[in-house]
C-alpha positions in Angstrom: -23.3 -17.2 -36.0 -26.7 -16.1 -34.9 -28.0 -12.5 -35.1 -27.3 -12.2 -31.3 -23.7 -13.2 -31.9 -23.3 -10.6 -34.5 -24.8 -8.0 -32.1 -22.3 -9.0 -29.4 -19.5 -8.8 -31.8 -20.6 -5.4 -33.0 -20.8 -4.1 -29.4 -17.3 -5.4 -28.8 -16.0 -3.6 -31.9 -17.6 -0.3 -31.0 -16.3 -0.5 -27.4 -12.8 -1.8 -27.9 -11.8 -0.7 -31.4 -13.7 2.5 -31.8 -13.4 3.4 -28.0 -17.1 4.4 -27.8 -18.5 4.6 -24.3 -21.1 2.1 -23.1 -23.7 4.9 -22.7 -23.2 6.0 -26.4 -23.4 2.4 -27.6 -26.7 1.9 -25.8 -28.1 5.0 -27.5 -26.8 4.0 -30.9 -28.2 0.4 -30.8 -31.3 1.2 -28.8 -30.5 -1.2 -25.9 -30.0 -0.4 -22.2 -26.6 0.3 -20.8 -26.6 -2.8 -18.6 -27.3 -4.9 -21.7 -24.3 -3.4 -23.4 -22.2 -4.2 -20.3 -23.4 -7.8 -20.4 -22.6 -8.1 -24.1 -19.1 -6.9 -23.5 -18.6 -9.5 -20.8 -20.1 -12.2 -23.1 -17.7 -11.2 -25.9 -14.8 -11.9 -23.6 -16.3 -15.2 -22.5 -17.0 -16.3 -26.0 -13.5 -15.5 -27.2 -14.5 -12.7 -29.5 -12.2 -10.4 -27.5 -8.8 -11.3 -26.2 -6.8 -8.8 -24.0 -3.0 -8.7 -24.0 -0.9 -6.5 -21.8 2.4 -5.4 -23.4 5.1 -5.6 -20.7 8.7 -6.7 -20.9 8.3 -8.9 -17.8 5.7 -11.7 -17.4 4.0 -12.5 -14.1 2.8 -15.9 -12.8 -0.8 -14.9 -11.8 -1.8 -18.3 -10.5 1.2 -18.6 -8.2 0.7 -14.9 -7.2 -2.9 -15.7 -6.1 -1.8 -18.9 -4.2 0.8 -16.9 -2.2 -1.6 -14.0 -1.6 -4.3 -16.4 -0.2 -2.0 -18.7 1.6 -0.2 -16.0 3.6 -3.1 -13.4 3.7 -1.0 -10.7 2.0 -2.4 -7.5 0.5 -0.7 -8.2 -2.9 1.8 -10.5 -4.4 3.6 -10.3 -7.8 5.5 -13.5 -8.7 7.8 -12.7 -11.6 8.7 -15.3 -14.2 12.4 -15.2 -14.4 13.6 -18.3 -16.3 16.9 -18.3 -14.5 17.5 -18.8 -10.8 19.6 -16.3 -8.8 20.9 -14.5 -11.9 21.6 -10.8 -12.7 18.7 -11.0 -15.2 16.4 -12.1 -12.3 17.5 -9.0 -10.3 16.7 -6.7 -13.3 13.2 -8.3 -13.8 12.4 -8.1 -10.1 13.6 -4.5 -10.0 11.4 -3.6 -12.9 8.2 -5.2 -11.5 8.8 -3.8 -8.0 9.3 -0.3 -9.5 6.0 -0.4 -11.4 4.2 -1.7 -8.3 5.7 1.1 -6.2 4.7 3.7 -8.8 1.1 2.4 -8.9 0.8 3.1 -5.2 2.3 6.6 -4.8 0.1 9.6 -4.1 1.0 13.3 -3.5 2.6 13.9 -0.1 3.4 10.3 0.5 6.3 9.3 2.7 8.2 6.4 1.2 10.7 4.5 3.3 13.6 2.7 1.6 16.3 0.2 2.7 19.6 -0.5 1.0 21.1 -3.4 -1.0 21.5 -4.6 -4.6 17.9 -5.6 -5.0 16.6 -2.2 -4.0 19.2 -0.6 -6.3 17.6 -2.4 -9.2 14.2 -1.1 -8.2 15.4 2.5 -8.1 17.4 2.1 -11.4 14.2 0.9 -13.1 12.4 4.2 -12.4 12.7 6.9 -15.0 11.7 10.5 -14.3 8.1 10.9 -13.2 5.6 13.8 -12.7 4.9 13.2 -9.0 4.8 16.1 -6.6 5.6 16.5 -2.9 6.9 13.0 -2.4 9.4 12.4 0.4 11.8 9.5 0.5 13.1 8.4 3.9 16.1 6.2 4.7 14.8 3.5 7.2 18.1 2.4 8.7 21.6 3.8 9.0 24.3 3.5 6.4 26.6 0.6 5.4 29.5 3.0 5.2 31.8 0.8 3.3 31.6 -1.5 0.3 29.7 -0.2 -2.7 28.2 3.3 -2.1 25.8 2.8 -5.0 23.8 0.3 -2.9 23.9 2.3 0.4 20.9 3.9 1.9 21.7 7.6 1.4 22.5 7.2 -2.3 19.4 5.1 -3.0 17.2 7.6 -1.1 18.7 10.5 -3.0 18.3 8.7 -6.4 14.7 7.7 -5.7 13.8 11.2 -4.6 15.4 12.7 -7.7 13.4 10.4 -10.0 10.2 11.1 -8.1 10.9 14.8 -8.1 10.7 14.8 -4.4 12.8 15.4 -1.3 14.7 12.9 0.9 16.0 12.4 4.4 18.9 10.2 5.3 20.2 8.9 8.7 23.6 10.3 9.3 24.8 7.3 11.2 26.2 3.8 10.7 23.6 1.0 10.5 25.1 -0.9 13.4 27.2 0.2 16.4 28.8 -2.1 19.0 28.6 0.2 22.0 25.4 1.2 23.9 26.7 4.6 24.8 27.5 5.3 21.1 24.0 4.2 20.2 22.4 6.5 22.8 24.5 9.4 21.7 23.4 8.9 18.1 19.8 8.5 19.0 19.9 11.8 21.0 20.9 13.7 17.9 18.1 15.9 16.6 18.7 15.1 12.9 18.6 11.4 13.5 15.5 11.7 15.7 13.7 13.7 13.0 14.5 11.1 10.3 13.5 8.2 12.5 10.2 9.9 13.3 9.6 10.4 9.5 10.4 6.7 9.0 7.8 5.8 11.6 5.3 8.0 9.7 5.9 6.4 6.3 2.8 4.9 4.7 4.9 3.0 2.1 8.1 1.1 2.8 10.2 -0.8 0.3 12.7 -3.3 1.6 15.1 -6.0 0.6 15.6 -9.0 2.9 19.0 -10.3 4.0 19.8 -14.0 4.4 22.3 -15.4 6.9 23.1 -18.1 4.3 24.4 -15.4 2.1 28.1 -14.9 3.1 28.4 -12.0 0.7 25.4 -10.0 1.9 25.5 -6.2 2.2 25.9 -6.4 6.0 28.8 -8.9 5.6 30.6 -6.9 2.9 30.3 -3.7 5.0 32.0 -5.4 8.0 28.9 -5.2 10.3 28.5 -8.9 10.3 31.7 -10.9 10.6 31.8 -14.7 10.5 31.8 -15.0 14.3 28.7 -12.8 14.8 27.0 -14.5 11.8 27.6 -17.9 13.5 26.4 -16.6 16.8 23.1 -15.4 15.3 22.6 -18.7 13.4 23.2 -20.7 16.7 20.4 -18.6 18.3 18.0 -19.5 15.4 18.3 -16.4 13.2 17.7 -17.0 9.5 18.2 -13.4 8.2 17.7 -9.7 8.8 15.1 -7.1 8.0 16.5 -3.5 8.1 19.7 -5.0 9.8 17.6 -6.6 12.6 17.8 -10.4 12.9 14.8 -12.6 13.0 14.1 -16.4 13.1 11.9 -18.4 10.8 8.8 -17.4 12.8 9.6 -13.7 12.6 10.7 -13.4 16.2 13.6 -11.0 16.7 17.0 -12.5 17.7 19.5 -10.4 19.6 23.1 -10.8 20.7 25.1 -8.5 23.1 26.8 -5.4 21.9 25.0 -5.1 18.6 22.7 -2.1 18.2 20.9 -1.0 15.1 20.3 2.6 14.3 17.0 2.5 12.4 13.3 2.3 12.6 12.1 -0.6 14.8 10.6 -3.6 13.2 7.3 -3.1 15.1 6.6 0.0 13.2 6.3 -2.1 10.0 3.2 -3.8 11.4 1.1 -0.6 10.9 2.2 0.5 7.5 -0.3 0.8 4.7 2.1 -0.8 2.3 5.1 -2.8 3.6 6.7 -4.3 0.5 9.3 -7.0 0.5 11.4 -7.5 -2.6 13.1 -10.9 -3.1 15.2 -12.0 -6.1 17.2 -15.0 -4.7 15.9 -18.4 -3.8 18.4 -18.8 -0.9 16.3 -16.1 0.8 13.3 -18.4 1.3 13.8 -18.7 5.1 14.0 -15.0 5.7 11.1 -14.3 3.4 9.0 -16.7 5.4 10.2 -15.0 8.6 9.2 -11.6 7.3 5.8 -12.9 6.3 5.1 -14.8 9.5 6.2 -11.8 11.6 3.8 -9.5 9.6 6.7 -7.2 8.8 5.6 -7.2 5.1 2.1 -7.2 3.8 3.0 -7.2 0.1 5.6 -9.1 -1.9 7.5 -8.9 -5.2 9.3 -12.2 -5.6 10.9 -14.5 -8.2 9.1 -17.7 -9.2 11.8 -20.0 -7.7 11.6 -18.5 -4.2 7.9 -18.3 -4.5 7.6 -22.0 -5.0 10.0 -22.8 -2.2 8.1 -20.8 0.4 4.8 -22.1 -0.8 6.0 -25.7 -0.5 7.6 -25.1 2.8 4.4 -23.7 4.3 2.2 -26.4 2.7 4.5 -29.3 3.9 
């Protein structure tokens, strides 16, 4: 190595191993601070320095960038899962989504949350934190039956507890079949206050539901029987976002006598962070619908679904 190489290596050792600031190094070695900065960059380019990030889950950065650029999203995290549609995939997606969420939260934030197994894994991956004045808001009414651990009120409560914040839940079913019942519920002050808070959320975290999934949360809870599921499919729906059906282009699909008690999808268009969390490759169509409709601006997704939606859009 040349004398310059040894100097570059020395600068790297001082900066990375001894954690000495660039300003201090410039004074020690008698060179300018910009020169020190250039030497640090050169040390990385020359292979003198290698940086590793210790995390239990690995990301596919190349695929993440491809999706981000292709769909003009704010951020994308593609998780390397190894297995397709497995419980381990859910755990890995939940872990990455939880870390992404924690990186965004600021004091006094309003965080909207949906329900379902995927979001449960996100919440379960969060240990106690030292945030202050964070408020968690349920975005859509409750499933009411099935597994209470994946229902909106329970997840809002658990997330608020782990963020040391407060929470608001919608004291209503997610879907009602009568317009008068819908109007009566929406006239209740408590529900109006929660829905207004949901409109004001600057971060929302949502799972996406596929109509190809016969065992979805909506199906298990009884809100989506086989007849209604088929009716939605015939009208072009591919899945639901916050219990509201959309087609592959993101256009809403409605049928008679089916009313959702929750924040309207249009409100998602103006969120600072609207995060979709996807862990199953059969949700490729609804993921594309959510992206095309601009209902999500960020995405945490498994590698298999990521490739499917990228190929579908490219072809």
